[in-house]
N, C-alpha and C positions, 0 to 999 in steps of 0.2 A: 547355350540358352536358346538361341534361335533354332538350333537343330531339334531340340526337344519340343519346341513349340510347333514346328512344321510337322514333326512326327505325329503329334496328337491331332492337329488340324486335318491331316490327310488320312487318318485312320478311319475304319468303317463307321464307328460311332462318333468320333470326333468331328468329322465333317458336318454331320447333321446337327450336333450340339452347337457348333460354331454358327451355322446359318440360323438356327432357331433362336439362339441368344441375341444375335444381331437384330433380327426382325422384331422380337418381343420387346427388347430394350429400346429400340428406336421408336416403336409405336407408343410406348408408355411415356417416354421423355417428350416426344413431340406433342402428345395430348396435354401434358402438364405445363408446357411452356407458355409464358405470357406473350402478348403481342409485342412485336419489335417496334420500339420507338426510334424515330429518326430525327436528326437535327437539321434545321435549315438556317440557323443563325451563324453568320460568318465569324463572329468573335469566339464561337465555340471551338474554332480551329487554331486560334492564336495562343501563344504561351500565356499563362497566368501572370508572368512577370512583365509582359510587354506593356509599355506605357499606354498604348491605344486600348488594351484590354481594361486597364484601370480606369481610363477615361470613359469607356463604355459603361462600366459598372457605376461610375459617378452619374452618368446621364440617366441611368435607370433609377437610381436611388434618390438623387437630388432634383432631377428635372423630368419627372414622370410625364410622359405624353398622354394627352387625352385619348389617344388611339394611334394606330399605325396609319401614316398618311398615304392617301391615294392622290396622285397628281393628274388632273384632267387637263390635257393640252389642246388648245384650240388655235389653229394657225391658218392664215390666209396669206400666201406669199406676196400678194399684191397689196396687203394691208387690210386690217379688219374693218369691215363696213358697218354701217348702222344696223343692218339686219343681223350681222354676225354678233354684235353686242347684245341684240335682243335675244338671240338664241342662247347665248352664254348666260344671260340673266334668267331665262326660262329654266336652264339646267340647274342654276343655283336655287331657284325657287322650288323646283321639284325635290332637290336634295334636302332643303330645309323642311319641306312638308312631310318627307318620309324619314325623318331622323329616327323616330322610334322604331319603325319597322326594320330599318337597315342597321341599327346600332351605331348611327353616326353621332359622334360627340360634338363636333363643330364643323362649320364650313367657312373657309377663308377665301374671299373673292374680292375683286376690284370694287364690287358694288356694296359690300358691307365693311371693307377695310381699305378705303382709298389711300390712307397713309402709306400702305405697302405697295404702291404702284411700281416702284423700282424693281420689286421682287416678282410681281404678278403680271406685269406688262413689259414686253421687250422694248428696247429703245426705239426701234423702227415701227412699233405698234403693229407688228405682223403676227405676234404670238401672245396668247394670254393663257394663264393657268388658273385653275380652281383647285384648292387644296382641301381634301376631305379626310378628316380623321375618323377612322372606323375602330370601334372597340373590339377587343379580343385578340387572339393570336392566329397566325396563318394556318396552323394545323387544325383549327376548329372548323367544323362544317358550316356553322353560322357565319363565321367570318368569310369563308370562301364563297358562300352563296350571296352574301351582300356585295362583295366585289364584282361577282359575275352579273348581278342585277344592275349595278351601276354602269358597268360596261355595256350591257345590252341597251340600256336607256340612252346612253350617250351616243352609241353607234348610229341611231336613227337620224342624227343631225348631220351625218357625213354626206359630202358631195364632192364632185370633181374640183370645186373651188375651195371648199372649206374642209380642212383635215382635222379630225378629232380622234385622239387616242388616250387611253387611260393606263397610266403606269405608276411611277413612283415606287417606294419600297413595298407597299402592299401589293401592287400589281406584279412587281418582280418576284416576290416570294410566292405568289399564287402560280406564276408561270414556272418557277423552279420546281414547286411541288408537283405540278401537272406533268412536267417532263420526267421527273424522277418516278412518278407513278407508272409512266409508260415504259421505263427502263426494265423493271422486273419481268413483266410479261413478255415484251418484245425480245429482250436479250436472251431470256431462257429459251424461247421458241427457236430463235435463229441459231443459238448455240447447239441445241439438241439436234436440229435438222442437219447442220454442218457436220457434227461429229458422227451422226448416224450414217450419212451419205459416205463420208470418208472411210468409216469402218467397213461398210458394205463393199466399197470398191477394193479395199485392201484385202479383206478376208473372204469376200464373196459368200459369207455365211451370216444369216440373220441372227442365229443364236449367239455367236461370239461377239456380234455387234451390239446386242442388247445387254449383255453382261456388264460392260463398263458403264453404260448409261444407268442401269439399275443400281449399281454400287455407288456411283457418283451421286445419283439422285437421293439415295438414303443418307449419304454423308452430308449433302447440302442441307437437307431438312434438319438433321441432327445438329449441324453447325449453327444454323440460324436459331434453333431452340436454345442452345447453350449461350450464344451471344445475347439472346433476349433475356435469359436469366441473369446474366452478368450486368447488362445495361439497366435492367429493372432495379437491381439492388445496390448499384454503386454509380458514381459519376465518373468512374475510371474510363469506361468504354463509351465513346460517342460514335454513333453510326449515322451515315447518310446514304442516299441512294447511290452515290458515286462509289463509296467503299464497298457497298453491297454488290454493285455491278462488277467491280474489279475482282472481288472474291469469287463470284460466279465463274468468270472466265478462267481465273487461275486454277480453281478447283476442277473444272471440266477439262482444262488442258493438261495439267499435271496428273490428275487422277486417271484420265484416259491413257496417258503415256505409261503410267505404272502398270495398268491393266494390259496394255499392249506389250510391254516388255515381258510380262509373265506369260501371257498367252502365246507369244511367239516362241519363247524358250520351251513352253509346254508342248507345243506342236512339234518342235524339234526333237524333244525327248520321246514323244509318242512314236516316232519312227524307229526308236531303238528298243522299245519294250511295249508289250500289249497291256501292261498293268498301269492304270491311270494313277494309282497310289504311288507306285515306284517312279513314274514319270514326273509327278508333281513334286515328290521329295527331291529328286535330282534337279528339278527346275529351281526350287527354292534354295537348295544348297548352292547352286551356281549363281543365282541372281538375287537372292534374298538380301544379301549385304549391300548390293548396288542399289536396290529399291529403298532400303532403309537409309542409306547415305544420301540418295537423291532427295528424299523427304526431309532429312536432317538439314540440308543446306537451306531449304526454304524456311524451315522452322527457326533455325538460328538467325537467318536474315530478318525474319519477322520479330524475333525477340530483341534484336539489336535496335529495331525501329522504336522500341519503347524509350530509348534515351534521347530521341529526337525532341527538339524544342517545339516544333510545329505539331499541334494536335492532329492536324490532317494527316501527317506522316505517322505520328505516334499511334493513333487509333487504327490505322490501316494494318499495323503489325499484328495485334491480337485477332482481328477479324480474319486475316489470311492465315495466321499461325494456327488458330483453333481448327479451321477447316482442314489444313494440311496434316495436322497431328492425327485427326480422325481418319483422313484419307490414307495416310501411311499405315495406320493400324489396320484399316480395312483391306489394304493391298497385301498385307502380310498374313491376314487371317481369312476374311470373308471371301476375297477373290479366289485364293487357292482352294478353299472349301467348295465353292460353287463349281469351279472348273474340274475338281476331282470328282464330284458327283456326276457331272455331265460326261467326263472322259472325252474320248474321240468324237462323240456326238456333238460336242460343242462347235466343231468345225463343219458340220453338215451343210451342204451336200458333198463337200470335198474333204472327207475324213482322212486323216493321215494314216498311212500304212507302213508297217515295219519295212525298212529299207536296209538290206544287208550289203548292198553295193556301195561304192564310193563315187562321189561326184567331184570333178576337178574344180577347185576354187577359182581357177583362172577363167572358167567358162561363164561365170556369172558377170553381170554388168559391173558390179562393184569389184569383182576380181580383176576385170580388165582395167578399170580405173586404178586399182592398186598396182598393177604391172607398170602402168605409165608413171605413177608416182615413184615407184622403186627404181626405175631406170633413170629418171631425171628429177631427183628430189630438189636439187638447188634451183633448177629452172622453174619447177612447179611452185616452189616457195616464193621466188622473186616475182613471178608472173601474177599469182593470186594476191600476194601482199601488196604489190604495186597497184593493182586494180582497186583493191579495197582502200588503199592509202589515198587515192584521188578523191574518194567520197568524203574524206574528213574535211576537205576545204569547204564543204557546204555549211559548216558551222560558222564560218566567218560572216560577220555582219548580222547575225540573228538577234532578234529582240524578243523579250518576254512581255506578255500583257497581263496586267493585274486587274483589268476591268472585268467584273463578273458578267457584264452584259455581252462581252465578246464570246463567251462560251455558249450562250443561249442561241437558239435558232433565230435568224434575222426576221422571220415572219411572226414572232411572238409580239404581243401588243406592247409589253413593257419596253422592248427594244425599239419598236416603231415610235413610241411616245418620246423616248429619250432622243431619238434622231430629230424629231420635230423641235424639241427643246434646244438642241444644239444649233439648229438653224436660226433660232430667234434670240437666244440668250448666250452670254459668255459661258463657255464650258465649265468654268470654275464655279459659277453660281449654282450649278446643278448638284454639286457635291462639295459644299464648303468644309474646310478643316475646322474642327471644334476644339477650342482651347478652354479648359476649365481651370479657374484660379481660386484656390482656397485661401481666402483673406483672413482666416482665423477668427475665432470668437472674440479675440481681444480688439479686433478692428471693427469699426462701425461704418455703415454706409452713410457717410455724410459728405458735405462739399469737399473737405480735404481728401478723403479717400477717393471720391469721384475724380478729383484732379489727378491723383496718382494713376488711376485706371485709364484716364485719357492719355497719359504719357506712355503707358504700356501699348495702347492701341496705335499711337503715333509711331512708336518704335517698330511695330509689326508692319505698318504701312510703308516704312522706308525701303523694304525689300522690293526689288523691281518686279517680282512675280505676283505681288499682292495688289489687287484692284480695289478692294474695299474690306472694311471690318465693321461688323455689327456687334454691339455689346450694350451693357446697361445704360450708358450715357448717350449712345448713338444707336437706338434700337432699329433704325432703318438704314444704318450705314452712314458714311461720310458724304455720300451723294445726295442725302436728304437734308433739308434745312433744320430738321429736328435735332437739337443738340442737348448737352447735359443740363443746361439751365431750364429748358422746357420740360425735360424729364423730371427734374427735381420739383418743379412747380406742379406737375401732374401728381406727384406723390403727396404734396402738401395741401392740395386743394381738391375739391369735388366738381371741378368744371367738366361739364358733359363732353365738350369738344376734345378734351385731353384724355378721355377714357381709353380710346384705342391706343394712344401712345403709352399709357400706363400699362395696359394689358400686354402689349408687345414687350415692353421693358421687363415686366414681371416674368415673362417666359424665359428671359435671359438671366434670371436671378433665382436662386434656390429659395425655398419657403422661409428658411431662417436667415436668409441674406448673407450666409457665410461662404457660399459658393457662387461664383459668377461665370457666365458662359460668353465666350467670344466666338463669333462665326467669321472665319477668315476666308474670303473669296479670292481665288487665284484667277489670273488672266490667261491661263493655259489649261490644257487638258489635265484634269486632276489625277489621271491614271498614268500619265507619261513619266518617263524616267526622270526628266527635269523636275516634275512636281514631287516625285518621291525624294529626290535629293534635297528638296526644299525643307523637308520635315526636320532633319537634324539641325539645320540652320535656324529654323523657327524655335526649336527647343533651346538652342543656345542664346538666341535673342531674348527669350522669356526669362531665362536664368539670370542673365545680366541685368535685365530691367527690374526684376524682383529684388535682386541684391542691392541695387542702387536706390530702390524706393524706400519710403519711410514706413511701409507696411510691416507688421510684426509677424515674422516667420511665415510668409506666404509660400504656397506651393502651386505648381502648375502641372497640368496634364494635357497632352495633345492627343486628340482622337479624331474620329471621322474616317471615311473610306481611304483617303490618301495616306493617313498615318497608319491605318491598318495594313495597307499594301506595303508601306515601307518596313513596318515591323515584320510582316510576312517575308519580305525579301531578305531581311537581316537574319531571321531565324532559319530560313531555307539555306542561305549561304553557310551558316554555321553547321547545319545538319549535313550539308553536302561534304564539307571538309572533315567532319568527324565520323558520321555514320557510314558513309560509303567505303572508306578505307577499312573500317572495322569489319564490315560485311565481307570484303575481299579477303582479309586475313582469316576470318572464320571459315570461309569456303576453302581456302588453302589448307587449313588444318585438317578439315574433313578429307580432302584429297590425300594428304600425307598419311593419315591413319589408314585409309582404304588401300592406297597403293604401296605403302611402306617405302616411299621414295621422296627425296627432296627435289630432285631434278624435274621429273615429270609434272608435279603440281605447279612448279614455277612457270614453265612455258605454257601450260594449260591456262593459267591465270592471265598470262601475257596475251594469248590469243583471244581470250574473252574481252579484255580491255580494248584490244585493237578492233575487234568486231563491234564493240559498243560505240566507239568514236566514229567508225565508218557508217554504222547504222544511223547515228544521230545526224551526221552530216548529210547523207543522202535523203533522209526523211525531211529535214528542214528545207533542203533544196526543192523537193517535190511539193511540200506544203506551200512554198512561196510561188513557185513558177507554174504549177499545175492546178493546185486547189485554190490559188489566190488568197492564201492565208499569210499575211505579212508578219504575224507574230505567233509565238508558241506559248503554250500554257506553262506557267512557272514550274510545275511539278513534272514536266515531261522528261527532262534529263535525269532527274532523281529516280523516278520510278522505272524508266527504261533501263537504267543501270542495274537496279535491283532485280527486275524480272529477267533480263538477259543473263545476269550472273547466276541468280538462284535457280532459274529454270533451264537455261542453256547448259549449265554445268551437268545437268542430268545426263546429257548425251556424252559428255566427257567421261562421266562415271561409268556409263554403260559400255562405251567403247574400250576404255582403258582397263576396266576390270576384266573384260573378256580377253583383251590382248595379254594381260598378265597371266590369265588362266591358260591360254594357248601357248605362251612363250615358255612355259615350264616343260611342255612336251615337244615343241618344235623350234627350229632355228628362227631367228628374228624375222627374216623375209617371209618365210612360210607362215609364221604366226600372224604377220600383218595381213597377208593375203586372205587367210582363213577368217580372221576377225572381220575384215571388211566384207567378205562374202556372206558371213553369218549375221552381221549386225547392220550392214548397210541398208537393207530393205526396211528393217524395223525402225532404225533411226530416222530414215527418210519419212516413213509413215507417221512416226511420232511427231516429227517436225512439222509435217503438213497439218496434223490435227491441232497441235499447239498454235501454229500460225492461224489456222482456221478459227479456233475459238477466240483468239484475240481480235481477229478481223471482224468478229461479230460486233465488237464495240463500235465499228464504223457505221453500223446501221442505226446508231443512236443519234439524237439531234444535238448532243452536247459536243462542242468543239474539242474540249480537253480530253474526253473519252475517245473521240474520233482519232485525234492525233496519237494518243497512247496506243490504241489498238493497231493503227497502221504501222507505227514505228516498231512495236514489239513483233508484229507479224513479219515485217521486212527483216528485222534482226534475226529472228528464229530461222527463217529461210536461208539467210546468208550464212548463219552458223551451221545449218544442216548440210547445205550443198557445197559450201566452199571451205569453211574453217574445219569442220569435222571430217569431211571427205578428202580434202586435199592438203591443207596446211598441217594439221596434226600428224597424219601419216608421214609427211615429208620430214617433219622434225623428229619423229620416232626413228626413221631410217637414218638420218644424219647423225643422231646422237648414239645410236647403237646400244651397246651394253651400259652406257651411262644413264639410260632412261630410268633404271631402277636403283641407281646409287642412292644410299649406301646398302641397299638390300642385297643379300647373298644371291638373289635370283640372277643378278648380272653374271655371276660365275657360271650358273647353269646354262644361260644363253651362250656364253662364250665357249663353254666346253662342247655344247651340242653343235655349234657352228663349225668346230674344228673336226667333227666326225666325218 
């Protein structure tokens, strides 16, 4: 089938038909595609079955906020002075005056809600907050302009003595959106420059350097168009700037590698024949299966991601998979057609000429390396394996961070505001855990029910990590003198002084009073491992309390950022133990089919796993001791495994498929030398390009993308220069004829070796 396809594509008319079809089809599809919508909501990435997701849905349906809150933080480390209070009051007055223009729903400050002093003023009276609820959603221009205007106004009150920052959820979302907007342009520019420079250095030809960029560029636009169509018409595919950025580097890295494999073999064949058609047909006959298999590994890995629980993992699969499917098809059709049209001119000014002589494989740098490996395979294996093995110890003591702010640049205003809050308030107060209790329609909010709700709150307070609980009966927490009796009085009377109490209590009660909200404040960092471990303990406490209560069929749901982080960790652990082994098995099957061997795929997979752990260890060590990053992003280990396996195996495929081809004609040692001599340069070049494209992620201001880009780049280089160049040839030499077992090719090698 592939042979017939390649025959048509490289024919006199077929090559032009192929290029024209690609160009016209791409233009039409890109023009018809809708704009790509991206998500910034963290719960969009959690499983629908997660309790925190259900809690979030309850908060939206039963406790609709008047807007997304902005938190203005005002801090004087020496204590707020009278003039500081005056400036804070002026800010509040300006906000109230400009409600209509800025879409402000309400303003909560110490000046209009003194009952909330515990929440708005730090215990040492050094830090004050003003909470501003702005209508709309972060993706709307009106919302973003309002947040920016508020920030600009507040900034004028800053001084060396008085610190003012504007953050909160609204500020954080705006900063995230701003960063993601920078990703597309910056990442694309950096990636293109890196790839172009590397290709020019490798081939010293502007034409052959532009061909991969042209093809990858077409594929990227097509991929984004198809992704936009799917996301527009279904909720199946959720995209954000991070998944889009990763797709870009994977596409440029793998796509350029495929083009490089084809161009390199094409150049080799042009030295044997003057016909570009014959040269390309021989090229695709020799390498077409390897390119298809390389693409298949990434596509299969992407497909397996669909069974992941975490939507951040799940959605990454189709985004990358769609791009690689199109890129693989382009590599098997568009790239050969373009190179056939260009012929030897593609490599101008160093056009290949027919070479009737023979060059010793031992004279090349990779031939010399091959000689060393063949002479001392055991020493080479032990030395390289031992060196990489030491790196694995870097994993010991590593910690994951589930704090979204850790990923943002430290100079963003939302991060600065949060740091000011941390200096004045308990860290748990900044991100309380939300408990929603469905008391059922059969229950009524009366003194008896209120008493049961008090007992639930007291049970929660018994945990040593809980500092305070706010709920219907204690709207300002247990640290406030306002108790259930006062709240019930506020519900039953129209006393003006009790109205702020009533309003606060009503915010913790659904409209129909069937759903109640508890805000649980921890006395530790809400994103710490200890805080995450508190969540299942809280859920167990609630379950026992509800069972022992007199309430009729009550239900509880625990949400908030700490619960979301716990559910994320749980889902990620499940995905790690299920998805990653399946991907490894799938890659192994592809290798078995390609190589028709059970032995070679087994040790190839073992080398990939070994390289992965070595890469993870050395990366974590460098993050901690050089970049001063004490924690790693939760998805680092997961995605590093996928990319090193799905992308790194490309070089295994390219190397071993060529070795299999040469071993039919030559004794094993000679086949190894020739394979290294012919593929060493292109594998090194491909590795440098892939590492270069992923290193482009390091130019972005997001810590999780920085870490991923660095780790994959290190892993690819390690795989290219050590695993593929030294370890794999050593294993091939030591195993001899067993490399291809149970293939009959083992007999061919054995018989040739005896001649």
